[in-house]
N, C-alpha and C positions, 0 to 999 in steps of 0.2 A: 124343763117341765114338759116340753113337747115330746122329747124322747120317751120320758116316763109314761105319758098318756098314750102316745101312738103305739107303743109296744108292750104295754102293761108290765113295765119293769118292776120287779120285786127287789127293793134295795138290798136286802141281805144276800142276794145272789150276785151282786156286783163284785167282780174281782178287781177291776181297774177302770179308771176314768182318765182319759187324756184330753186335755184342753189345749188345742193349738191356737194361739192368739197372736195378734200383731206383736212384733218383737218388743216394742217399747211398753206394751201392756204388761208383759211378763217382767219387765224390769222396774215397773212402777213400785215404789216402796210399799211393802205390805201386800201387794197383789198376789205374790206367790208365797203364801204362808199357810201351812197346813195345821197350825195350832201348836200348843194349846191356846185356846181363846180365853182371855182373861178380862176383856173389856169390849165395849161396843165398837170402838175404832178398829180393832182387829177384825171383827166380823164383817164390817162394812167394806173393808179393803180386800179381804181374802177371797180369791177366786175359788179356793177349795171349800170354804165355808158356804159360799153362795151356791155352788154346784151341788154340794152334799144336801143342803137344805131343800133345794128345788127337787132333787131326786127323791127326797123323802116326803114330798108333797106338802112341805111347810109353806106358810103364807109369806113368801119372799117379797111380794109386792107391798107388804105392810112395812111402813117405816119404823113402827114400834117393835116389830118382830126382832130386829137385830139387838136392840138394847135389852130385850126381855129374855133372849135365848142364847147368849154367848156361852153359857155353861152347859148347853144341851149335849149330853154324852153320846147320843145316837148320831148327831150331826158330826161331832168331833171324830167319832170312829170312822164314819164314811169319808170325811175330809182327808184322812190319811191315805186314802186310795186314789186321790186326785193328783195327777201330775200336770203341771203347767209348762208348756213348751212355747217359747217365743220364736216366731218365724219371720225372717226378713221378707218383706213384700206381701205378707198376709194382711188382708183388709178386715175380714170378718172371722169370728171364732168358728172352729171346727171341733166338735165334741164327739169323741168316740168312747163308748163304754164296752167293756168286755165282761161277760157273765161267767160264772163258775163252770158252765158247761162248754165254754169256748165261743159261744155266739157273740157277735159284735154288732153294735148298732151305732150309726153315726148321724150327725145332723150338723149342717153348716148354716150359720146365720147369714143373712144377706140384707141388702138395703130395704127389702120389703117388710122386714120385721122392725117395726118402729118402736121398740121397747124403751129406748133411751131418748126419744124425741119428746121434748116437753110439749104438752098441749094444755089448753085452758083447763080442761077437765082434770088432767093429772096434777097440775099446779094447785087447783082448788082442793082436790082430794088430799094432797100432801099437806097443804096448809091446815085443813080441818083436822087431820090426824095429829099434826104436831102442836096445834094450839087449842083445840076444843077442850082439852082437860084443864088448861089454865085459864082460858078466857070464857069458856062455856060456848056451847054451840050457837046460841043466839048472837053473842058478840062476834064470834068468828065469822058467822054468816054476814053480819053487818059490815065487817072489815072487808070481806070479799066484794060486797056490793059497792062500797065506797071506792075501793081500788079500781074496780071496773069502770067507774065513772070519775076518775081522778081529775080529768081536765075540767069537770063541771063543779068541783068543790071550790068554794071561795077561800077556805082556810085549811091548811094541812092539819091543823090542830083537831079537826073533826076525826081524823084517822088516829092520831097519836092518843087522843083521849080514850078511844076504844081499846087501844093496845096497852093501856096502863093496868 
């Protein structure tokens, strides 16, 4: 997403995307899978799907996005251009994309990019997104408040009652 935004990348001009990742990330089952995408599990694990969706400006931060868009033809087409390369000793991903005119752009993630570090806000956002449709926003908010003060709750049934 940073590459796309910093360089005004037009996705249909992308010729190739190379993701150099830590060796074991490339070997993780489903991590190096360019499709076809037939279910949410494939999209969540696929480096190709995630990179293609991000470069297309899709809402990859949304947990619901993956289950609702695994059949997206535009993402599937761009995912075919993503090559995942595992490198021994690599700690952070290096993404290089090449445009149809030969220009290349690269970006390397580092420890200052805390996208995968869970925070209270990220956990609450994910919980709300995953549960508000079944529990309702009011109940989901109540669950968050109860969990935040769990040591003060006299009986755990207060939480489980809300989760029913």
